[in-house]
C-alpha positions in Angstrom: 110.0 -147.5 -98.0 108.2 -146.3 -101.2 104.6 -145.7 -102.2 103.8 -146.6 -105.8 100.7 -145.4 -107.6 99.7 -146.8 -110.9 97.4 -145.0 -113.3 94.6 -146.4 -115.5 96.9 -146.9 -118.5 99.2 -149.0 -116.4 96.4 -151.3 -115.4 94.3 -151.4 -118.6 95.1 -155.0 -119.7 96.8 -158.2 -118.5 99.9 -157.2 -120.5 100.2 -153.9 -118.6 99.5 -155.5 -115.3 102.4 -157.9 -115.9 104.6 -154.9 -116.1 103.3 -153.6 -112.8 104.0 -157.0 -111.2 107.6 -156.9 -112.5 108.1 -153.4 -111.2 106.9 -154.4 -107.7 109.1 -157.5 -107.7 112.2 -155.4 -108.7 112.2 -153.3 -105.6 111.2 -154.7 -102.2 110.9 -151.2 -100.8 107.7 -150.7 -102.8 105.4 -151.7 -99.9 102.3 -149.6 -100.6 100.6 -149.7 -104.0 97.7 -147.3 -104.9 95.7 -148.2 -108.0 93.4 -146.5 -110.4 90.5 -148.1 -112.3 91.5 -149.8 -115.6 92.0 -147.3 -118.4 92.0 -147.5 -122.1 93.6 -150.6 -123.7 93.7 -148.8 -127.1 92.8 -145.4 -128.5 89.1 -146.1 -129.2 88.6 -148.0 -126.0 86.5 -146.7 -123.0 87.8 -146.3 -119.5 86.1 -148.3 -116.8 85.4 -145.0 -115.0 83.4 -143.7 -118.1 81.5 -147.0 -118.2 80.6 -146.5 -114.6 79.3 -143.0 -115.3 77.0 -144.6 -117.9 76.0 -147.3 -115.4 75.0 -144.7 -112.9 72.9 -142.9 -115.5 71.2 -146.1 -116.4 70.5 -147.0 -112.8 69.1 -143.5 -111.9 66.9 -143.5 -115.1 65.8 -147.1 -114.2 67.0 -148.5 -117.6 68.3 -152.0 -118.2 71.9 -151.9 -117.1 72.8 -155.6 -117.6 74.9 -155.0 -120.7 76.9 -152.3 -119.1 77.4 -154.4 -115.9 78.7 -157.3 -118.1 81.0 -155.0 -120.0 82.5 -153.6 -116.9 82.9 -157.0 -115.2 84.6 -158.5 -118.3 87.4 -155.9 -118.0 88.3 -157.4 -114.6 87.6 -160.9 -115.7 90.0 -160.8 -118.6 92.9 -159.8 -116.4 91.9 -162.2 -113.6 91.7 -165.1 -116.0 95.2 -164.4 -117.4 96.7 -164.6 -113.9 94.5 -167.3 -112.6 93.4 -165.3 -109.6 91.3 -167.0 -107.0 87.6 -167.4 -108.2 86.4 -165.8 -105.0 87.9 -162.5 -106.0 86.1 -162.3 -109.3 82.9 -163.4 -107.6 83.3 -160.6 -105.1 83.9 -158.0 -107.9 80.7 -159.2 -109.7 78.7 -159.1 -106.4 79.9 -155.5 -105.8 78.7 -154.5 -109.3 75.4 -156.2 -109.0 74.7 -154.5 -105.6 75.1 -151.1 -107.3 72.2 -152.0 -109.7 70.0 -152.9 -106.8 70.1 -149.4 -105.4 66.7 -147.8 -105.0 65.7 -144.1 -105.1 66.4 -141.6 -103.7 69.8 -141.4 -105.6 72.0 -139.1 -103.6 75.4 -137.6 -104.6 77.0 -140.3 -102.3 75.5 -143.0 -104.5 77.2 -141.4 -107.5 80.5 -141.5 -105.6 79.9 -145.1 -104.6 79.4 -146.1 -108.2 82.5 -144.3 -109.5 84.7 -145.5 -106.6 83.9 -149.1 -107.4 86.2 -148.9 -110.4 89.2 -148.4 -108.1 87.9 -150.6 -105.3 87.3 -153.6 -107.5 90.7 -153.1 -109.2 92.5 -153.1 -105.9 90.8 -156.4 -105.0 91.9 -157.7 -108.4 95.5 -156.5 -108.3 96.0 -157.8 -104.8 94.8 -161.2 -106.1 97.2 -160.9 -109.1 100.2 -160.1 -106.8 99.4 -163.2 -104.7 99.1 -165.4 -107.7 102.6 -164.2 -108.8 104.1 -165.1 -105.4 104.0 -161.7 -103.8 102.9 -161.4 -100.1 100.1 -158.9 -100.7 96.6 -158.0 -99.7 93.8 -155.6 -100.4 93.1 -152.9 -97.8 90.1 -150.6 -98.0 90.5 -146.8 -97.4 88.4 -147.2 -94.3 90.6 -149.9 -92.8 93.8 -148.0 -93.7 92.4 -144.9 -92.1 91.6 -142.5 -95.0 88.9 -140.4 -93.4 87.4 -137.5 -95.4 85.0 -134.7 -95.2 81.3 -135.2 -96.2 81.7 -133.4 -99.6 80.8 -135.7 -102.5 83.2 -135.4 -105.5 85.3 -132.9 -103.5 86.3 -134.8 -100.4 89.0 -133.3 -98.2 91.3 -135.5 -96.0 90.8 -135.2 -92.3 93.9 -134.5 -90.3 93.4 -137.4 -87.9 93.8 -139.7 -90.9 97.6 -139.5 -91.0 98.0 -140.9 -87.5 95.8 -143.9 -88.4 97.6 -144.5 -91.7 101.0 -144.4 -89.9 100.0 -147.5 -87.9 100.5 -149.5 -91.1 104.0 -148.3 -92.0 105.6 -151.5 -90.8 103.3 -153.8 -92.6 104.9 -157.1 -93.6 102.6 -157.4 -96.6 102.4 -155.3 -99.7 99.2 -153.3 -99.2 97.1 -152.7 -102.3 94.9 -149.6 -101.9 92.2 -148.2 -104.1 92.7 -144.6 -105.1 90.2 -141.8 -105.6 88.1 -142.1 -102.5 88.0 -142.1 -98.7 85.4 -142.8 -96.0 83.4 -140.3 -94.0 83.0 -140.7 -90.3 79.3 -141.5 -91.0 80.4 -144.4 -93.2 79.8 -142.9 -96.7 82.1 -143.2 -99.6 83.3 -139.8 -100.8 85.6 -139.2 -103.9 88.3 -136.7 -104.2 88.2 -134.1 -107.0 90.0 -134.5 -110.4 93.2 -136.5 -110.1 91.8 -138.4 -107.1 94.1 -141.4 -107.3 97.1 -139.1 -107.3 95.7 -137.5 -104.1 95.3 -140.9 -102.5 99.0 -141.8 -103.3 100.2 -138.5 -101.8 98.1 -139.0 -98.7 99.4 -142.6 -98.2 103.0 -141.4 -98.8 102.6 -138.7 -96.2 100.8 -141.0 -93.8 103.3 -143.8 -93.7 106.2 -141.3 -94.0 107.6 -142.9 -97.1 111.0 -142.0 -98.4 109.6 -141.6 -102.0 106.3 -141.5 -103.8 106.5 -143.0 -107.2 103.8 -142.1 -109.6 103.7 -144.5 -112.6 102.1 -143.4 -115.8 102.6 -143.9 -119.6 105.3 -141.2 -120.2 109.0 -141.1 -119.2 108.4 -137.9 -117.2 107.2 -134.4 -117.5 108.1 -132.5 -120.6 108.9 -128.8 -120.6 106.1 -128.2 -123.2 103.1 -130.0 -124.6 104.5 -132.7 -127.0 101.5 -132.2 -129.3 102.6 -128.6 -129.7 106.4 -129.0 -129.8 108.3 -131.8 -131.5 110.3 -133.9 -129.0 110.4 -131.3 -126.2 113.1 -131.5 -123.5 112.3 -133.8 -120.5 112.5 -132.2 -117.1 114.7 -134.1 -114.7 113.8 -132.1 -111.6 111.4 -129.4 -110.6 109.9 -128.0 -107.3 106.4 -128.6 -106.0 105.8 -124.9 -106.5 106.8 -125.1 -110.2 104.7 -128.2 -110.6 101.6 -126.6 -109.1 102.0 -123.6 -111.4 102.3 -125.8 -114.4 99.5 -128.1 -113.4 97.1 -125.2 -112.8 98.0 -123.8 -116.2 97.2 -126.9 -118.2 99.8 -129.7 -117.6 97.7 -132.9 -117.6 100.2 -134.9 -115.5 98.8 -133.7 -112.2 95.9 -131.8 -110.8 97.3 -128.8 -109.1 96.1 -129.9 -105.6 97.1 -133.6 -106.0 100.6 -133.3 -104.5 99.8 -131.1 -101.5 100.0 -134.0 -98.9 103.4 -135.0 -100.2 104.5 -131.3 -100.3 103.5 -130.7 -96.7 105.3 -133.9 -95.6 108.4 -133.0 -97.7 108.3 -136.3 -99.5 109.9 -136.3 -103.0 107.8 -137.5 -105.9 109.1 -139.2 -109.1 107.1 -139.5 -112.3 107.9 -142.9 -113.8 106.9 -144.8 -117.0 105.4 -148.2 -116.5 106.4 -149.1 -120.0 110.0 -147.9 -119.4 110.7 -148.2 -115.7 114.4 -147.9 -116.0 114.1 -144.3 -117.2 115.0 -141.9 -114.3 111.8 -140.0 -114.7 111.1 -136.5 -113.3 111.7 -135.7 -109.7 109.6 -133.2 -107.8 111.0 -131.9 -104.5 110.6 -128.9 -102.2 113.9 -127.4 -103.5 115.7 -127.9 -106.7 119.4 -128.8 -106.5 120.2 -126.2 -109.1 118.4 -123.1 -110.4 120.8 -122.8 -113.4 117.9 -123.3 -115.8 115.7 -120.2 -115.2 112.7 -121.5 -117.1 111.6 -125.1 -116.4 108.3 -125.3 -118.2 105.8 -123.6 -120.5 102.1 -124.5 -120.2 98.8 -123.3 -121.5 95.1 -123.6 -120.9 92.1 -122.4 -122.9 88.5 -121.5 -122.0 88.9 -118.1 -120.3 87.0 -114.9 -120.6 88.2 -111.4 -119.6 86.0 -108.6 -118.2 87.7 -105.2 -118.7 86.7 -102.3 -116.5 88.1 -98.8 -117.0 87.3 -95.7 -114.9 89.2 -92.5 -114.6 90.8 -92.0 -111.1 89.7 -95.5 -110.2 92.7 -95.8 -107.9 91.3 -92.9 -105.7 88.0 -94.7 -105.1 88.3 -96.4 -101.7 86.9 -99.9 -101.9 86.5 -99.9 -105.7 87.9 -103.5 -106.2 85.9 -104.7 -103.2 82.7 -103.4 -104.9 83.5 -105.2 -108.1 84.3 -108.5 -106.3 81.1 -108.3 -104.3 79.2 -108.3 -107.6 81.1 -111.5 -108.7 80.3 -113.0 -105.3 76.6 -112.2 -105.8 76.7 -114.1 -109.1 78.6 -117.0 -107.5 81.6 -116.5 -109.9 85.2 -117.3 -109.1 88.0 -115.3 -110.7 91.3 -116.6 -111.7 93.5 -113.5 -112.2 93.0 -109.8 -111.7 95.8 -107.6 -113.1 95.1 -103.8 -112.7 96.4 -100.4 -113.5 95.6 -96.9 -112.0 92.5 -96.5 -114.1 91.6 -100.1 -115.2 91.2 -103.6 -114.0 90.9 -106.9 -115.9 89.2 -109.9 -114.3 89.9 -113.3 -115.8 87.3 -116.0 -115.2 86.7 -119.6 -116.5 84.3 -119.2 -119.4 82.4 -122.3 -118.4 80.9 -120.4 -115.5 79.0 -118.1 -117.9 76.0 -118.4 -120.1 74.5 -115.6 -122.3 71.8 -114.7 -119.7 74.2 -114.6 -116.8 76.8 -112.7 -118.8 74.2 -110.0 -119.7 73.0 -109.7 -116.1 76.6 -109.5 -114.8 77.6 -106.7 -117.2 74.4 -104.8 -116.5 75.1 -105.0 -112.7 78.7 -103.8 -113.1 77.6 -100.9 -115.3 74.9 -99.9 -112.8 77.0 -100.3 -109.6 80.4 -99.2 -110.9 79.5 -96.7 -113.6 82.7 -97.4 -115.6 84.0 -95.3 -118.5 84.5 -98.5 -120.5 83.2 -102.0 -119.9 83.8 -105.0 -122.3 84.1 -108.7 -122.2 86.5 -110.8 -124.4 86.0 -114.5 -124.9 88.0 -117.4 -126.3 91.2 -116.5 -124.4 94.1 -118.9 -123.5 96.5 -118.4 -120.7 100.1 -119.2 -121.5 102.5 -119.4 -118.6 106.3 -119.4 -118.3 107.4 -121.1 -115.1 110.7 -121.4 -113.2 111.9 -120.5 -109.7 115.2 -119.5 -111.3 113.6 -116.6 -113.1 114.0 -114.4 -110.0 117.8 -114.7 -110.4 117.8 -114.0 -114.1 117.3 -110.6 -115.7 115.3 -110.3 -118.9 113.0 -113.3 -118.9 109.9 -111.1 -119.3 111.6 -109.1 -122.1 112.7 -112.2 -123.9 109.2 -113.6 -123.6 107.4 -110.6 -124.9 109.9 -110.1 -127.7 109.4 -113.7 -128.8 105.7 -113.3 -128.9 105.9 -109.9 -130.7 108.1 -111.5 -133.4 105.2 -113.9 -134.2 102.7 -111.0 -134.0 100.9 -112.5 -131.1 98.8 -109.8 -129.4 98.8 -109.8 -125.6 95.4 -109.2 -124.0 97.0 -109.5 -120.5 100.3 -110.0 -118.8 100.6 -110.9 -115.1 103.6 -111.7 -112.9 103.4 -112.2 -109.2 105.9 -110.8 -106.7 107.3 -114.3 -106.2 108.5 -114.3 -109.8 107.9 -118.0 -110.2 105.7 -117.5 -113.3 104.7 -115.0 -116.0 101.3 -115.4 -117.5 100.1 -114.1 -120.9 96.5 -113.8 -122.0 96.2 -114.4 -125.7 93.5 -115.3 -128.2 92.9 -119.1 -128.4 93.9 -119.5 -132.0 97.4 -118.2 -131.3 98.0 -120.6 -128.3 100.0 -123.3 -130.2 102.2 -120.7 -131.9 102.9 -119.0 -128.6 104.0 -122.2 -126.9 106.3 -123.0 -129.8 108.0 -119.6 -130.0 108.5 -119.5 -126.2 109.9 -123.0 -126.2 112.4 -122.3 -128.8 113.3 -119.0 -127.1 114.3 -120.8 -123.8 115.1 -124.4 -124.8 116.5 -124.3 -128.4 
């Protein structure tokens, strides 16, 4: 039994949906299908989710939303008409959209989630209708009926542990179940969406719940590349990597998955395969708990921008009991999360996401640190990128750090920070943003040329 999740690009048009139909017909083990909202049909197109965000704004601001409602509905209607789905299904989708516009104040965060979740929910209704029109025994099932129960945290819902037992009761379903991704239902009956990468999270939850043999995640690429194809010409395609490696890469900028999206599959030890809807015969990239071979020490190189670094230096810092705790309490007071914190005997660097700061908050933060900590040196550096080299095989290979720093030095890339955990799964370098692309290229050709 397999769970197949299809992203927005795979469901953007009738032509793409036909490919999905063919994929499901090819393998009778694909019994559970998780769908996203329709994505872009072409480069300048607008995703249905983005249209729904605009619809929500119009409703809250009490503006005329009819044009937006019509535009959203037409996306479903075009696909439905091509496959001649039952008229009742399109009527239901239209009714769902109209009901959103009838909402009255107060507009809670739950209403925002309900508007956005309608993209996936309506698409699941539509795709189930398409499958039936093409001779497949399929039906739509809502997250509530399936048993996806979540915490009451709008835009950041967490799956409740009792969900998995409820989902498992459907594992022998004789029908193909088409499930909307991105959201679940609270015990009080509210729709709550997951965080970024929500449909991927739903797919992983369903795979863990029904105890699938495989979770197939269909997108528009043949798999995961070892480096960003927009930075490196025709990079190597990964055939296999571990959940741990995938999490490190996702956190560090890989756009294939949000770093938390695969946790349900990881905990259930269910392998994931990244497949291409447009090229389903390609083997894709397999993500497992353990790689069959660690011969390749480095499996991927990723980067992410938008970081700031606060540098604190104080002589004999290491002898001050509770020094780091005092610093972190200041960050807690300002409600700031830190990402990394490499340190020496007399200094410490705290890396944070720059989006958390504004000029007023930054000034207040530095003033507080100066007053409470009394450092010898205090400075903040903006516009940093984090470049990470990832691979569980690095712990068995001497010289990866030396090779990395030597490669960066040859290109005169200055390191603001270097950080390697004791697990030796990744090495992270903090560099200036304008050198990010050059760093990725030189590291790629060092390890994959």
